[in-house]
N, C-alpha and C positions, 0 to 999 in steps of 0.2 A: 772317763766311755764315750759320755757324749764329743770331747773332744777327737777323741782319737776316730769317731765317725766322721766326724766333720772331715777331720784333713785326709782322712781316705776319699770320701768323696770329691775335695778338692782336687788329689793328687792324679784320681781316676778322670776328672774333668781336663786338668792339664795337660795328659798326656794323649785325650782324643782330641784336644786341639793342635796339638804337635801332628798331629797324625792328619788331620785336615790339613795343616799349612802345608803339609813335603808339598811340592811342585812334581806334576807329574810326566812321568820319562819322557821326550818328545820323540815323539811316531818316527823311524827312521826310512831315510827316503830313498833306500836303495832300492825298492822297487817303482821307483818312480823312472816313466820313458824317457830318455837321453835324443833330444836334440839336435840338431845340428845349423850352424849360420847359413848366411844366402854365400859366400865365399866357398864355404867348406861344398854347399850341393853344386855349385857353379864347376867347383873341382872336378867332381866324380863325372859330372856330365860331360866333362873335358875330355876326363882320362877314356868314356866307353868312348867318345867319337873317337879320338886320335890312334884307339887301337888301330882304326883301319888308315892303311896309306892315302890312298886320294883324299878320305877326310881330313887326313892332318894337312896335306897341304894346302886342303882348301881355305885352312885357318876360319873357323864359322866363330860367328862368336854369342856364348852363351848368358845369359842376364837371369839370373834365381830366385823366386821366393820361395824362403824355405817353410814360412808357416805356413804358406796357401801350399805347400809340395807341386810349384809348378817351376815351368822352363820356356824359354822362349829362345828360338835358335835364332841365327838371320847370321845373312852373309850368301856368297853365291857357287853353283857347283854348276858343270858345266854335264848333268845329267838328270832326267828322273829317279832314275835308277837310284844315284847316291845321294838327293834329297830324299828317298824316301830310307834309303839305310841310315840316317843320319838322327832320322826321328826314331827309330828303331830303337838302337844303339842308347839314344837320348834316356830312353823312357825305361830303358833296362838298370839306369845309375839308381833309381831310390824305386823301391817298392808302391805303385798308384801315383807312381811322376807324372802329371800333366804336361804332356808337353804342346807348344804353342809355334807352328812352322812359320816364320817372315822367308823360306830361305827362297830363293829366286835361281832359276837354271839359265845359264847361258854360255850354250855348246859353243867352246874353242873354235877357230875356223883356223883351217892349215894354209900356211903362206904361200901364194904360186911358184915362190921359187923351190919352195920343200918338197912339191907333190913331184913324182917320179913316174916316167911312164908306166914303169911295176905296180905301183898304187892305179893307176890309170885300168890297165890291162883287171886287174883282181878286180876294179870295183864292175867293170863291164861286165865279168863274170855274175859278180853276185847280183848285179839288176837285171840279167836277163833270168837269173833265175825266179826275177819275182814279176816278170813279165813287162819289164822296162826297158826303155831302150835307149842308149850311149851312143854318141855317135866319137868316129876316129880321133875327131882333138883330146890332146891332153885335157884340154882345158873346158872338156865336155865332162870327163870324171870328176876332174877337181870339184866345177858346178854342184854333179849330180852327189858327190860325197858330203859339199857344207849343207846342201838343201835334206838330206835324206835326215842326216843329223839333226839338225834344227826343228826339223817338224819331229823328230822322236825326244825332243829335248823342253817340248813346249806340250804342255799340260791343255791345252786346249786344242791339239791337233791329232787327230787319231792317224798317226803316221802309217798304222797298219793298213789303213785301208785306204790310201793315198800312194796313184803309180804317180811317179816322176819319172820321164821321159827328159833327155838334155840331146839335143843336138844342133853344133853350127853353134851355141853360145842362147837358144831360143828353147825355153821351157813349155811342155806340157802336163797340166795336173789331171790326172786320171783317179777315178772312180766316185767312191758313196762317202759323204760325210752326214752328219745328223741334224746341223743347224746351216743355216745362210753365214751365220759367224764363224763356223769351223772354215766357210768354203772360202770366206773373205782375208780372212788369219792365215792359212795357207798360202793365199795368193800377194799377200803382206811379205809374207816368210820369202818365196821364191825373189820378188820381185827388189824386196834388199838383198838377195845377195851376190856380191863382186863378180862381177864378170860377165852375170846375165844380161843380153840386148832386151830380150821380150819374154812373154809369159803370158801363155793360151790357160786359161782355168776350163775346162771341160766336166769340173768335180759335180755333182749330181746332189740334191739333199734327198734324204729318206724320207720315206710320206710318213707321219706320224699314225 
């Protein structure tokens, strides 16, 4: 009888040891959040940007860090509006994406030979509606078109507050800007424009 009891105790101990040594089931990874690679994030951002035809033509560069959920945009576009559009589209590529904007704005200049009398007439009409003067020479319209585009594309110059008069290839800048730096930048843009013979800077700096 004692032998049977001892055997039963040993059997129970053996069974308990077997259960204790059985490895626990590995938790399922099905609930783990999926991650993406840098190249996958870059492709997502590029796809969003290139859904816009002018931005696709600009061929902007994208550098992404998926671990930080960050993307950097670089390259050149011809207007401030396009730069803003590129950043907005990039941000929509991934929830919470942080976008660093290194895009440069450089308005494209139309060659003198491509500028027509019809374009000059239309430019004079637009200038007149803004209280600006453009001379009768075709070159006056051409110069006015380029300077206005440059001011609009430059984040340092409030184009809407600057009036541009062009007569006989001479430019007069009028209006009010926020700082001496803006006044100087507007003058630099006008002087650097092909075809301009002289620039008269009559811009006023708003008092703070």
